[in-house]
C-alpha positions in Angstrom: 0.0 0.1 0.0 1.1 3.7 -1.0 2.5 5.6 2.1 1.0 8.8 0.2 -0.3 10.3 -2.4 0.9 13.2 -4.8 -1.3 16.4 -4.4 -4.1 17.4 -5.8 -4.6 18.9 -9.1 -7.2 20.3 -10.0 -8.1 19.8 -14.1 -10.5 21.4 -15.8 -11.6 17.6 -17.2 -14.3 19.5 -19.1 -11.8 21.1 -21.1 -9.5 18.1 -21.7 -12.6 15.6 -22.2 -13.7 18.9 -25.2 -9.9 18.9 -27.0 -9.8 14.8 -26.7 -13.0 14.4 -28.7 -11.5 17.5 -31.2 -8.8 15.1 -31.4 -10.8 12.2 -31.9 -13.0 13.5 -34.9 -10.2 14.9 -37.0 -8.7 11.2 -36.5 -11.8 9.6 -37.7 -12.4 12.5 -40.6 -8.5 11.8 -42.0 -9.5 7.8 -41.7 -12.6 7.9 -43.9 -11.1 10.6 -46.3 -8.2 8.3 -47.1 -10.6 6.4 -48.9 -12.3 9.4 -50.2 -8.7 10.1 -51.5 -7.9 7.0 -53.0 -11.2 7.2 -55.5 -10.4 10.5 -56.0 -7.0 9.9 -57.2 -8.3 7.1 -59.5 -10.5 9.6 -61.2 -8.4 13.0 -61.3 -5.9 10.5 -63.1 -7.6 9.8 -66.0 -10.2 7.1 -64.6 -13.2 8.9 -64.9 -12.9 9.1 -68.7 -12.9 5.2 -68.3 -17.1 5.6 -67.8 -17.8 5.1 -71.1 -19.1 2.0 -72.6 -21.0 -0.5 -69.7 -17.9 -2.9 -69.8 -15.2 -0.3 -68.5 -18.2 1.5 -66.1 -18.4 -2.1 -64.5 -14.3 -2.6 -64.9 -13.5 1.0 -63.4 -16.1 0.2 -60.6 -14.6 -2.8 -59.5 -11.3 -0.6 -59.6 -12.3 1.9 -57.1 -13.7 -0.8 -54.9 -10.5 -2.6 -54.8 -8.7 1.2 -54.2 -11.1 1.6 -51.3 -11.0 -1.9 -49.6 -7.4 -1.8 -49.8 -7.4 1.7 -48.0 -9.8 0.2 -45.3 -7.4 -2.9 -45.0 -4.4 -0.2 -44.2 -6.2 1.2 -42.1 -6.8 -1.4 -39.7 -3.4 -2.1 -39.8 -2.7 1.6 -38.4 -5.8 1.2 -35.6 -4.2 -2.3 -34.8 -0.5 -1.1 -34.5 -1.1 0.2 -30.9 0.2 4.1 -32.2 0.6 6.4 -28.9 -1.2 9.5 -30.0 -4.3 6.9 -31.1 -4.4 5.2 -27.9 -4.2 8.5 -26.0 -7.2 9.6 -27.8 -9.4 7.2 -28.6 -8.4 4.5 -26.5 -7.1 1.0 -27.4 -10.6 -0.5 -27.1 -12.2 2.0 -29.4 -9.4 1.8 -31.9 -10.0 -2.1 -32.0 -13.8 -1.8 -32.4 -12.7 0.4 -35.1 -10.4 -1.7 -37.0 -13.2 -4.8 -36.2 -16.1 -3.1 -38.0 -14.0 -2.7 -41.0 -13.3 -5.9 -41.5 -16.7 -6.9 -43.4 -16.9 -3.4 -45.4 -12.6 -4.1 -46.6 -13.3 -7.8 -47.6 -17.0 -7.5 -49.3 -15.1 -4.2 -51.4 -12.0 -6.6 -52.5 -14.5 -9.1 -53.2 -16.3 -7.0 -55.4 -13.3 -5.9 -56.9 -12.3 -9.4 -58.0 -16.0 -10.0 -59.2 -16.4 -6.6 -61.2 -13.1 -7.1 -62.6 -13.9 -10.1 -64.3 -17.5 -9.3 -65.4 -16.2 -6.1 -67.0 -13.4 -8.3 -68.8 -16.0 -10.8 -69.7 -17.9 -7.8 -71.3 -15.1 -6.3 -73.1 -14.0 -9.7 -74.6 -17.3 -11.2 -74.9 -16.4 -14.4 -72.9 -17.9 -16.1 -69.7 -16.6 -13.8 -66.8 -15.9 -17.4 -65.3 -13.4 -17.7 -68.4 -11.4 -14.4 -67.3 -10.2 -16.3 -64.3 -7.7 -18.4 -66.3 -6.0 -15.3 -68.2 -6.5 -13.0 -64.9 -4.1 -15.9 -63.0 -1.6 -15.7 -65.6 -0.8 -12.0 -65.2 2.1 -11.3 -63.1 1.6 -11.1 -59.1 -2.0 -12.4 -59.7 -1.4 -15.8 -57.8 -0.2 -13.3 -54.8 -3.0 -11.4 -55.0 -5.2 -14.1 -54.6 -3.4 -15.9 -52.3 -3.9 -12.6 -50.1 -7.5 -12.3 -50.9 -7.9 -16.3 -49.3 -5.8 -15.4 -46.1 -7.9 -12.3 -45.9 -11.4 -14.7 -45.7 -9.6 -16.6 -43.5 -8.8 -13.7 -41.1 -12.6 -12.0 -40.9 -14.1 -15.6 -40.5 -12.1 -16.2 -37.5 -12.9 -12.8 -36.4 -16.4 -13.2 -36.1 -17.9 -13.2 -32.8 -18.8 -16.8 -32.9 -16.1 -18.2 -34.3 -14.0 -15.8 -32.7 -15.3 -17.5 -28.7 -14.3 -21.3 -30.5 -10.4 -20.2 -30.6 -7.9 -19.6 -27.4 -6.5 -16.4 -27.5 -3.4 -17.3 -28.7 -5.0 -19.7 -31.7 -7.2 -17.2 -33.0 -4.4 -13.8 -32.7 -1.8 -16.1 -34.7 -4.7 -16.4 -37.3 -5.0 -12.6 -37.3 -1.3 -12.7 -38.0 -2.2 -13.9 -41.6 -3.4 -10.4 -42.4 0.1 -8.7 -42.5 1.0 -11.3 -45.3 -2.5 -10.7 -47.2 -1.7 -7.3 -47.5 2.0 -7.9 -48.4 0.9 -10.1 -51.2 -2.0 -7.7 -52.8 0.9 -5.0 -53.0 2.7 -6.1 -56.1 -0.2 -6.8 -58.3 -1.1 -3.3 -57.5 2.0 -2.0 -59.3 2.6 -4.2 -61.7 -1.1 -4.9 -63.3 -3.1 -2.5 -65.4 -0.9 0.5 -64.8 -3.3 2.4 -62.3 -0.1 2.8 -60.1 2.1 3.7 -63.1 5.8 5.0 -62.5 5.7 8.3 -61.6 1.8 9.1 -60.9 1.0 10.8 -57.7 -1.4 7.5 -57.1 1.6 5.6 -56.7 3.2 7.9 -54.5 0.1 8.2 -52.5 -0.1 4.5 -52.2 3.5 3.8 -51.3 3.7 6.3 -49.0 -0.1 4.5 -47.1 1.8 1.3 -46.9 5.2 2.5 -45.3 2.7 4.6 -42.7 0.9 1.2 -42.3 4.0 -1.5 -42.1 6.3 1.4 -40.6 3.3 1.4 -37.5 3.5 -1.7 -37.1 7.1 -2.7 -36.8 7.8 0.3 -34.8 5.1 0.1 -32.1 4.3 -3.5 -32.2 7.8 -5.1 -32.4 10.6 -2.3 -32.1 9.2 -0.2 -29.2 8.1 -3.3 -27.0 11.4 -5.2 -27.3 13.7 -1.5 -26.4 11.1 -0.7 -23.5 11.7 -4.9 -22.3 15.7 -4.4 -22.4 15.5 -1.2 -20.9 13.8 -2.1 -18.0 14.9 -5.3 -17.3 11.4 -6.6 -15.9 11.4 -9.7 -13.5 9.2 -11.9 -11.5 10.1 -11.2 -7.8 7.0 -13.2 -6.2 3.7 -15.1 -7.0 1.3 -14.9 -4.1 -1.9 -16.6 -4.1 -5.3 -14.4 -3.0 -7.8 -16.6 -3.0 -8.7 -19.7 -5.1 -7.5 -19.2 -9.0 -6.2 -15.7 -8.2 -2.8 -14.8 -7.9 -0.7 -11.6 -7.9 2.3 -11.6 -9.5 5.0 -8.6 -8.0 7.1 -7.6 -10.8 10.6 -5.8 -10.3 13.1 -3.9 -12.8 14.5 -0.9 -13.4 12.9 2.9 -13.6 9.4 1.2 -14.1 7.9 5.5 -13.6 9.4 6.1 -17.1 7.2 3.7 -18.4 4.5 6.5 -18.0 1.5 3.6 -17.0 -1.2 4.9 -15.6 -3.9 3.4 -13.0 -6.4 1.7 -15.1 -3.9 0.7 -17.8 -2.6 -2.6 -19.4 0.3 -4.4 -20.6 0.8 -7.5 -22.8 2.8 -9.8 -20.6 5.3 -12.6 -21.9 7.0 -14.4 -19.4 9.7 -16.4 -20.7 10.1 -19.9 -19.6 10.1 -22.9 -21.3 5.6 -23.6 -20.8 4.8 -19.4 -21.4 7.1 -18.0 -23.6 5.1 -18.5 -27.0 1.7 -16.7 -25.4 1.2 -13.1 -24.8 -1.1 -12.2 -21.6 -2.9 -8.7 -22.1 -3.2 -7.8 -18.3 -4.2 -4.7 -16.1 -1.8 -3.6 -13.7 -3.1 -3.8 -9.9 -1.9 -1.4 -8.6 1.0 2.0 -9.9 4.4 1.4 -11.0 6.9 2.3 -8.5 10.6 2.9 -9.2 11.2 -0.2 -9.2 8.0 -2.2 -8.8 4.7 -3.2 -10.0 2.2 -5.9 -9.8 -0.6 -7.8 -12.1 -3.2 -10.0 -10.6 -4.3 -13.0 -12.4 -7.7 -15.0 -12.4 -6.8 -18.2 -14.0 -9.3 -18.8 -16.9 -7.6 -21.1 -18.7 -4.2 -23.3 -19.4 -2.6 -20.0 -20.5 -3.2 -17.8 -17.4 -2.9 -20.8 -15.0 0.4 -21.0 -16.7 1.5 -18.0 -15.5 -0.1 -18.2 -11.8 3.1 -20.6 -11.5 5.9 -18.9 -12.7 9.1 -19.0 -10.8 10.9 -16.0 -9.1 13.4 -14.7 -11.3 11.8 -15.1 -14.4 12.4 -12.8 -17.5 9.4 -10.8 -19.0 9.0 -8.8 -21.7 5.9 -6.2 -22.4 4.1 -4.1 -24.5 2.4 -1.2 -23.5 1.3 0.8 -21.5 -2.3 1.1 -23.2 -5.8 2.0 -22.5 -8.1 5.0 -22.3 -9.8 3.2 -18.8 -7.8 6.1 -16.8 -8.1 9.4 -14.9 -6.9 11.2 -18.2 -10.6 10.3 -19.8 -13.0 11.6 -17.2 -15.4 14.3 -18.0 -16.2 15.8 -14.4 -14.6 16.3 -11.0 -16.8 13.4 -9.7 -16.5 9.7 -10.0 -19.0 6.7 -9.9 -16.7 3.6 -9.9 -18.2 -0.4 -10.3 -16.3 -3.3 -10.3 -17.0 -7.0 -10.1 -14.9 -9.9 -9.8 -11.5 -10.3 -10.8 -12.6 -6.3 -12.6 -11.3 -4.8 -9.6 -7.8 -5.1 -10.8 -7.8 -2.1 -12.9 -10.4 -0.2 -10.7 -8.0 -0.9 -7.8 -5.1 0.9 -9.7 -7.2 3.7 -11.2 -8.4 4.6 -8.0 -4.7 4.8 -6.5 -3.7 6.9 -9.4 -6.9 9.1 -9.6 -7.3 12.8 -8.9 -10.1 13.9 -6.8 -10.8 15.7 -3.2 -12.5 13.8 -0.4 -16.7 12.8 -1.4 -15.9 13.1 -4.9 -15.6 9.5 -5.5 -18.2 6.7 -4.7 -16.8 2.8 -5.2 -19.4 -0.3 -5.1 -17.6 -3.8 -5.5 -19.5 -6.4 -6.8 -19.0 -10.2 -5.9 -21.4 -13.3 -6.6 -20.0 -14.9 -2.9 -17.6 -13.9 -0.2 -14.6 -16.0 -2.1 -14.5 -13.8 -4.8 -13.7 -10.5 -2.8 -10.6 -10.1 -4.4 -8.2 -6.6 -3.2 -11.2 -5.7 -1.0 -9.3 -4.7 1.7 -6.6 -3.0 -0.3 -9.7 -0.5 -2.0 -11.3 -0.3 1.4 -7.8 0.9 2.6 -7.9 2.9 -0.5 -10.9 5.0 -0.3 -10.8 5.7 3.2 -7.3 7.0 3.0 -8.4 9.3 -0.1 -11.9 10.3 1.3 -14.0 8.1 -1.1 -16.9 6.2 -0.2 -17.2 2.5 -0.7 -19.9 0.1 -0.7 -20.0 -3.4 -1.1 -22.6 -6.1 -2.4 -22.5 -9.9 -2.3 -24.7 -12.5 -3.7 -25.8 -14.2 -6.8 -27.3 -11.8 -9.7 -31.1 -10.9 -9.3 -33.5 -12.7 -11.3 -35.9 -9.8 -10.9 -34.5 -5.9 -11.6 -31.3 -5.1 -13.1 -29.6 -8.0 -13.1 -26.2 -6.5 -12.5 -27.1 -6.2 -9.1 -27.4 -9.0 -6.3 -30.7 -10.9 -5.9 -31.1 -9.3 -2.1 -30.3 -5.9 -2.7 -32.5 -5.9 -5.8 -35.3 -7.0 -3.4 -34.3 -4.4 -1.1 -34.9 -2.0 -3.5 -31.5 -0.8 -4.0 -31.4 1.6 -6.8 -28.3 3.4 -9.1 -29.4 6.7 -8.6 -29.5 5.4 -4.5 -25.8 4.2 -4.5 -24.4 7.2 -6.6 -26.9 10.0 -5.9 -24.6 12.2 -8.1 -24.5 10.0 -11.3 -25.7 12.2 -13.6 -23.0 14.3 -12.6 -20.1 12.2 -12.3 -17.6 10.0 -14.7 -18.9 6.0 -14.8 -16.4 3.8 -14.6 -16.9 0.2 -14.8 -15.0 -3.6 -15.3 -16.3 -6.7 -14.9 -17.4 -10.1 -17.1 -19.5 -8.5 -20.4 -22.8 -9.6 -19.5 -22.8 -8.1 -15.9 -20.7 -5.0 -17.5 -23.6 -4.6 -20.2 -26.6 -4.6 -17.7 -25.2 -2.0 -15.7 -24.7 0.2 -18.7 -28.2 -0.2 -19.6 -29.5 0.7 -16.2 -27.0 4.0 -16.2 -28.1 5.2 -19.5 -31.8 4.5 -18.6 -31.5 6.7 -15.3 -30.0 9.7 -18.0 -26.5 9.5 -18.1 -24.9 10.3 -20.9 -22.5 7.9 -23.1 -19.5 9.6 -23.2 -19.8 9.2 -19.2 -19.3 5.8 -19.4 -15.5 4.5 -19.7 -16.2 0.3 -19.5 -13.4 -2.4 -19.5 -14.5 -5.0 -20.7 -12.6 -8.8 -19.4 -13.1 -10.5 -23.0 -11.2 -10.4 -26.0 
């Protein structure tokens, strides 16, 4: 437990939120504009003149579909690159959510690209479109492009929620790495086939720049920066402590850990270098704010991977990626805080409470557990709340069958409400962390009470 807290610094949270919202709007505008630029450059470089015969119209539409679809894929790579400015502006969760939403449109556009080109070529040559497949595959770099399409289909299909749930995290992640290969396979045919990106044209310069930005961001922030950070801070396991059945706190030590710039509520992607765990990385939130030489995470055993890291020996080397996430004090829009944690969702909440700046009486915490065995780190949260002048409530018991299902059955029958627990809810930032179904029930209750969506900050424990 920390011995003291930094002096309270008053921050104009509304102004800070407005600045971040403007940056987010500019970022979203830039991402969508890139697709429009791709289409506009084609049209301005002679593409508009090709809309003459029906065959040329279909072929040109196929080219436009391919350009926009490829642009979406590159945007997806940028969103998944964990670029710090994007993480600070919209947060890792929103970036990945946007990345996932673009997957289907990108695939449909690229499938449309291939289909429209086959139809257009067939119309111009007087052949069946299917018969155009042979000559198309004989063109330079086209087999690579078809292979890239196959890889992209595999990535998008495994990203569907119903399919993704059947994969372990590491299995899904391995398949997802194929997206890099699918994009790389597509580039040669863009440069060599059809002359759309002829040498010396603005289109060619634009597309090469997009590829350099996308892959440069991936290499820099997914590979180079994590390696440099891991070597610089030399983190190792200092101790492994079981705090409940199936729940373990892993204490870490390293060099100058404050320089990581981690805030309470953020997470790192951890890799523990033992024979059984080196091949699997774990996204886990901090359960306390790092000091100059120590940090801590708390893990619940939910599968083989998390179970194995719960038994790593002292002295195990650890490599890191991060910190990531906007589930922090920096996301606030108001001086007041309403904080709710369920189960092992208490881990980032505990670190958030330690790091957050607020005056006595400005924060209220509700801890939720299904049974007394699930009160992980509650004593620490209570101590922090008392030391910083926050109010702390607890709610233990099975989920209610009547009324809001995020509550315990006992409290729902007693008539407990969200507004009664948090009287200043509508003037507060609401931080939530816990299982997805529980969290969605609580979010719905909060929205029904009148809180605005941008005041809700949710950390879901899924992938």
